[in-house]
N, C-alpha and C positions, 0 to 999 in steps of 0.2 A: 798217347803213351809213347815212351821212348823206345827206339829200336834197340834190340839186343846187340851187344858188342860182337863184331865179326872181324876176325883176323884172316885176311886173304892168304891162301896157301902160296908156297913158293912157285908152284906151277899149277895153273887152273886145269881141272879135268871136267869133262862133260858128264853131268848127272842126268841121264835121260828121264828120271822120275822127278824132275825139279818142280813139276806142277804148273798151274796157270792155264788159262783158257786155250792158249796156243802151243802148249808144251808138245803136242803130238806132231807139230810141223816145224818147230824151231830146231835148228841144228847148226853146228859150227863149221859145216863144210858145204861147198857148192856142188853143182852138177846134177844130172838127172838121176832119179831113183828107179825109173821104169821106162820102158818103151811105150810111147803113145803118140800116134800121128794126130795132127790137128785137122779138124774139118776145114773144108774150103768151100766158100759160097760163090755166088754169081758176080759179086762186085769186086773191083780192084782193091778196095780198102777192106781188109780183114782184121777185125778187132777181137781180141781174146782178153776177157776182163771180168770184173765183178763190181757191183755197184757200191763200192766203198767210196770214201771221199776222193781218193786218187783216181779211182775208176770213172766216176761220173764226170770228172773234168773233161775227159775226151768225148764221152757220149753227149754231154751238153753242148760242147763245141760243135760236134758234127751236126746235131739237130739245129743249132743256130745257123750254121752254114747252109743247111738245106732250106731253112726258113728264109734265108737271104737270096735263094734262087740258084745256088751252086749245085747243079745236078751231079757233078763229079764227086760230091761228098757223100753220095749214097754208099752204104756200107753194110756188111754182114757182121753181127756181133754174137760171139759165142761165150757162153758162161764158163768161167774158170772157178771151180769150187776150191778155194784155198784151204778150207777146213779138211778136205779130203786129199789134199796134196796134189791137185791137178797141175799146179805150177811147177812141179818137179818132173813132169812128163818130158820125154826127149824132144818132142816137137815144140813145146813151149820154151824149153831151155835153149833150143836152137835160135829162137827169136830173142829171148832175154836170158842171158847167162846168169843174171842176178835173181831169177825166179820170183819176180814181183810183177803184179798187175799194175797198170795195163800194158799190153804188148800188141803191136800192130804190124801188119805187112801191107805194103803198097805195091800192087802188081800193075800199075798203070803205065809204067815206063818200059824201056828195053830191058832193064835189069831190076829185079825185085829189090825193094828197100825195106830193111827191118828197122823197127822203131821201138824203143823202150825208154822208160822214164816219162812221166806224164808231161812235164814241161817241154821235153824234147819233142814229143808227139804234137803238142799244141803249137809249138813254134814251127814245126814242119808244115802243119796244116795251114797255119796263118800265112806262111810264105807261099805255099802251093796255090792258095786261092786268093791271096792278096786281101785278106779281111781280118778284122778283129785285132789288128795291130796298126797303129797310126803310121802313115807314110812319112810324116814330118819327123826328122831325126831327133829333135828335142822331145817330142811327145812319145816317140818310140822308146827312147832311153828311159823315160819315166815309167812307161809300161813294163820294161824289162826290170827296172828297179823293184817294182812291186811283185812281178812274177817270181823273181828269185828271192824276194823277201819271204814269200809263201813257202818256197822250197826249203829255205833254211830254217824257218820258224815252225812249220807244222810238225816236224818230228818231236819238238818239245811238247806240243799239244797232244799228239797221238801216242807216240812211244813213251812220252814222259807222263803228262797228266792223265791221259786216257788209260794208260796201262796201270798205273799205281792206284788211281781212283776207282776204275771200273773192272779191271781184269786180273790184277795180281791176286794170288791165292791168299795172301795176308795183307791187312791194311796197316801200314806203318805211317806214323805221323810225319817224319822228316821228308820222305819223297813226295807225299801228297802236298804238304805245305810248300815245298820247294817248287814243284811244277804248277801248283795252283797260282802261286805268285807270278810265275812266268806267263801262264795263260792269261791272267788278268792284265798283265803289262802289255801283252800283245793286243788284246782287245782295246786297251787304251790307245795304243799306237794307231789302230784302225779308226777308232772313234774320233781322234783328233784330226786325222787326215780327212775323214768324211764330213767333218764340220766345215771344211774349206772347199771341197769338190763334190759334185754330184755322183761321180764314179771314182773308183779307187785311184786311177792314174790321171784324172782330170775330167774333161767334159765329154769323153767318149767311153762307151761300154766296150771293154776289151777282154782279152784272154786273162788279164790280171784279175778282173772281177770274177770270171768263171772259176779260176783256180782258187782264189781266196774264199769265195762263197762256198765252194764245195766242202771246205773245212769249217771256216768261222761262221759263215752264214747258217749252215746247218746246226752248228753248235748253239747259236743264240736262238734259233727257232725250235730248239728242243729235240733235235734229231740225232744228237751224238751224246753218248755216255750218261744220259739222264741227269745231266749236270747243270741245266740252265738255272735252277734255283740256287744251287750251291755256289755258282759263280756270279750270281746276281746280274745276269745278262741284261735284264731290263734297264739297268742303269746306263748302259751304253746305247743311248737313244739314237745316235747317228748310225751306228752299226745295225741296230734293229730295223730302222727305216730302210736302209740300203738292202738288208737281207730280205725283207718282205717284198721290196720292189723287184728284186731278181727272182724271187720265188714265184711271182705272179706271171713270169714270162712263159708262154706255152712251150717253147723249145726246152726250157729248163725243166718243166714238169715232165716232158717226154724223156729227156736225157736221164733223169733220176730213175726212171722205170727200167731202163735197159740193163740186162744182166743182173736183175734184182731178184733173188730167190727168198727174200724175207720180207716181213711187214705185211700190210694188208694185201690180200690176193689181187685186188683191183689195181694195185700199184706195182705189180710184178710183170715184167716181160723178160722171161729167161733168155730168149734169143730174139734177135731183131734182124730181119732180112729185107723188109720193105716197110714203107710208112703205114701201110694198111694193117700191119701187125699190131699196132696200138689199139685198133678197133676189134680185131678178130682173134688175137692170141693172148690177151691178158688172162691171167690165171683164173680170174673169177668166171670167165666164159668157158674155159676148156677143162677146169678142174686141176687139182694138184697132181702134176705128173713128175714131181721130183723123185 
């Protein structure tokens, strides 16, 4: 169907009853809405997040670093329920004034370091531990190309395609067609690249793979927007093979569970404080305590 004609007003005003899945938390102003201190665990790295595509980038990376033997990558992860507005608490806003997950504090040095934006956190961790980014300048540049490709492209997949296809209160043909076309173009970009290289940026598994898999790998595996059939993801054979290869990594499987309050109970780990939590604290063992 065609969209109804809409004439923008001279000055836009906020209609709080605009509808949509996230209408209760979307607003045109920044800042805290309430006072709430954040919990502090035993490790220097303190993560406050939710297992969305942006959130799992960091937990997967941390689990990969731990699997590589970097003991300093141990972390405490606390759930931030964005549906309930936890991201607008004063403690969270102190770390991330943009009120988006993930956000992290590093207390390992003389002065605490606040970190927000997933790519910023990933780069910080890569530099801190000297891992998952090639040391060769040419290979590093290619990794950065693809990391920032993800940061620039995923908003069209999430806020564009995902919103209008899955979350908008009305289904309109124009925005769905527009962002479906862009989502498929992006998948084609990845498919062509992966026809030439085993990993996104070349012959090494890097933070670019983690960042891109968290969005596009999950999409083609059927974990985002229930849109795999609609987008004909099976036709992107190189992306599918790459996504399945990453999905089989134990660190990826663990990282996907952290700060996850949805899906199968056996795949949920609301908080993470120690590696043993994956065995003792998954929700199928302790019951739903949400």
